[in-house]
N, C-alpha and C positions, 0 to 999 in steps of 0.2 A: 735613863740608864746611863751611867758614867762608863764609857768604853775604856777609860784610862785608870780606872780604880785600882788595877793591879800594881800601878806604879807606887802607890802608898806603902805597899808591903816590901818593896825592894830596898836593899841596903845601898849605901853610897857606892860601893864597888859594883854591885849589880846594875845600878843606874848608869854608872860610867860605861860598863860593858855594853849596855843597851844603846847608849848614845854612839859608841864607837861602831857598833854593828849597823845602826841606821845610817850613820855618816858614810860608811863603806858602801852600803847599798845605793845611796844617793850618788856617790862618786861613780860607781859602776854605770848607773843610768846616765849621768851627766857625760861620761866619757864614751858613750855609745857613738859609733860613727858608721859611715857607709850604709850598707843595707840593714844594719842593726837598728837604725833610726826608725825603720818601718814596723817594728815589732812592739806589741804591748809587753809589759814586763810583770807577769804574775808573781815572780819571785819577790817583788817588792811587797805585794799583798801578803805574802807568807810571813812577813816580819811583824804583822799585826797580831795581837793576842787572840782576837776573835776569829773564829773559823766560820766563814760563810762562803757559800758558793756564789761567786760574783754573777750578777745578772747582766751579762754583756749582750748588747744588741748590735747587730752588724748591719750596716746599710746595704742596699742592693748594689751589685757590682758597678753600674755606671756612676752612682753617687759616691760610692767608696773611692773609685779611681779619680773622680773630680776632686775629692778631698785630698788624695795623695798628691795630685798636681798642685793644689793650693798650698799644701804643706811644703813641697819642694820650692815653690815660688817664694814662700815666706822665708825659707832658709837662704835663698839667693838674695833677698832684700836685707835680711838681718846679718848675714855673714857673706858679703859679696867677695871677700878675699879668701874664703875657705878653700883649701886644696880640694881637688876633685878626685874621688876614688872611682876609677873607671873599671873596676872589676865586676864581672857578672856575679849575680847572686848564687851562692852555693849553700845548701843547708848545712848548718853546723850541728854537732851532736846535741847541743842544748836545744836547738830549735826542733830537731827530730823528736827529742824526748817530750817537748811541749806540744807535739802534734802539728807543728808548723811546717 
């Protein structure tokens, strides 16, 4: 099954619009900062033409938190000069709508 078969039917203008939309989504994800780094981004999945219910598996709390610590440690190693965002987490409207 070719998941990208729909692209063959698009005009050049439609393809360009699709690329612009995907680039904007990647940029939003790339530009996430602070507590937003801790969230998965299902709005990226919504850009795909196929509609499936993602089968997300969530680790038990202790393993999940160890993964969060390792992720933060990797950010420290990869971005040692990154500014620190010392604000406490507060739910945004977007996260409330996502059930977060």
